[in-house]
N, C-alpha and C positions, 0 to 999 in steps of 0.2 A: 389593967387586968393581973391577974394574980394565978398562982400555979393552980388551981384549984376549977378556976373561969376557965382554965386551955385544957385541963385535959377532961372539962364537962363538953365542951366546944367538940372537941376529937369524939368522947365513945359519940354523942349525938350527931356528929358528921354522918351522912350518908356512906351504906355501906362503898361504894366508887370512892368515893372522897378519902375513906378510910382504907380502902385497898391501896389507893395511891401514895397516901403520908402511909404504909407499913413499907411497900414495895424502896420508896425512896430512906426511910430508916435502914433497909439491909442495906441500901448501899452504900450509904454512908457512913456506917457500919465498915463495910467492907474495906473499903477506900481508907479510913484511919489502919486499918489491920496492916493491908497491901502497904502503906505509906509509911508505918513501923518498919514494920517486915523489910523494907528494900532500902531503907535507913541504914538498920544493922547489916543486911548485903553490903551496900556498897563502901561504911565504913572498914569494913572487916577484910575486904577485900582490899581498900588502898593499905591500909597497915600492912597485905600479906605484900603488895607491892614494893613497897618503901623495903620491908624486910628483903626483899627477896633483890631487889638494885644494889643493896650493901654488900652481901652476901657474893654476889654473882662479881662486881666487881676488887674486892678484896681475893678470887677465889683466884689460886696459880694454876690450877691445872682443872678445863672445863669438863674430861672424862668424869674427874671424881665428883666433882658437882653432879654433871649429870645425874651418876649415881645414887647421891642424895638425895634428887628430887624424883627419881623411879620409886625410891626406897618409898618414901612416902606421897603415892602418888593419890593415892583415895582424899588425900589432907591437901594437896597444892593446885591455886587459881593463878590464873591470869597468866603472868610474865613468868612464873617456874611452868608453866603448859606451854608458853609458845617458845621459850630455850631449848625445854624437852623435845618442841615435837623439830624443833629446827634440826638440831642437835644430831636426835634420831637419822633423821632423811640425811647429813651430811655424811653421815658417818653409813647408812647404809649405801648409799650412791658413791660411796668411795674406794668400800668394800666388794663392789660391782666393778671394782676395775673404773670406774669412772674419774679422766684426771686432770679433762678440763674446767678452767678457773668455773666461766660463767654455768657450764651446767648443775656444776657441784654448789656453785653460790643459788641459782634459779630453781633448784632442787628444794633446796633447805627452806628461800624464799616463800615455796610456795607451800611447803607443809606451814609454815606459820601464819601464814595468812590464813588458812584454812582454821587452824587455832583461836586463829585473835576471832575471826568469824562466830566462832564457837562460843566462845569465852564474853564477847558484843551482846549474843542473842541472849544467853542466860542472865547480863545482867540488866538488859530489857526488859526483859522476860516480868509479863505482867502490868507494868508501865501502861502501856495500854490501856488499862481496866480502867485506869485515873481520867485516861483523855477523856473514854469513857465516860464516866458520869461525873464531871465538868461538864461536859458539852450536852450530855442527854438527861442531868436532873432540872434544869430548871422547864425544859418543855413538858416533864412529867408532872411538877408541880404546875405548870400553865395548863397541862390538863387537868387537872383536879381542880384547879381556880375557875375553870369557863363550865366545869359540869354544878359547881357549887352553886354557882352563879346562876348557870339553868334553872336547877334545882331549887333555889331560893324563890326565882318568878312563876315559877310554875305553882310553888305552893300560896303564889298573892291570886292564884287565880279562884279561890275558897273562900275569900276575903272580898268584903264589900269595900271598907275605906283600910287602904294600904296605910300603916304609917314605920316608920324606922325600925321603932321596937319590933314589926314581923319580921320586917328583913333582915335584920341586922344580924341574928343569928346564921343565916344563910349563907351572907354575903363575907360572916369573918370567917367563919372552918373554909369557905374556899381561899380566903387571902391566906389563912394555913399554910394550904396545899402550898403554894408558891412560896413562902415562908420557912418552910421546909427542905422544900425544892433548890432554893437556894444555901440555905445552910450546907448541905450535900457539897454540892458543886464548887461552893466559892473553896473549902480547904485540900479539893480534890485536882482542882488548876493551879495552886498556888505547889502544892505536895511535887504536883506532876514535872512540873517548872522547873521545879528545885534540885526533885530527882535528876530528870536527865540534862539539870547541866554536872550534874556532879559525875553522870555516866559520861559524859561527855571527857569531860574533864581525867574522868580514871583509865578511859580508853586514849585520851593523848600520853599517856603514862606509859600505855603498854606499846605503842607508836613509837616513843623515843627510846622504849629499850629495844623493842627488834630492828629498828636504825643501828642502834651502837651492837648489838648483837651481828649484827648481818655484816659490820665493817670488820672486825675481828674475822670472822667464818670466809671474807673475800680476805683477808690476810693469810691463814691458813691457805686457802685455795691455790694461791697465787704460788703459796708455797713447795704445796705439791706436787702442781703445774710443773713449776719448776724444775724440781727432783727428779719428776718421771724423764724430762726432757734432758736432764742431763746421764740417768743411766742411759737411754735412748742412745743419746752420742756418745758414751763410752763403750756400749756394743758394735755402733757402726764404725768405730775408730778401731777395737781388736777384730 
């Protein structure tokens, strides 16, 4: 079968089968567009995470780093947002007079979890569309195939002597619908699995950073609590 024959079969298909082919073509285009967009987004997020991770561990003062992140808040993502939200809550609680290490750490941890959830939602956005295309496209193509076969056999009712030549065009258009469905579904499933795996790895990077940052906050919180107790003991003794 050459390209001209394929085009003739598509153009000669019944309106329902043509509609199925059009839907599958649009689904395939959307899946490829999402795949490329999400791949670029995840790649940029991974670079940003590694860049900020190096910046964080090289920083000598967290307050300075926090102001740097806030200054470019619109361009920040991932680890930098998690850091900013956790540190902001830590400072806010401290300014409110909270000195218990457990309260300071718990408040910062909650803030970081909220930021982490938002980043995860942003990364996973539209991935479900790939899963939808991968799971539904074969069935949509199968519907076009069944309809095409029904249409082909109905056309045989007006023919006295049914031959392979008479039924072949209808069967061909029916099978093309299934082929287009598979063509849309297979890349979508591959892209979904690949991108989901990359998102999970990136979220793992965020979690590792949050754990390391939380350890630093715990040390600072215990230092604040210790200083507060010393001041209280000095006032009591005086």
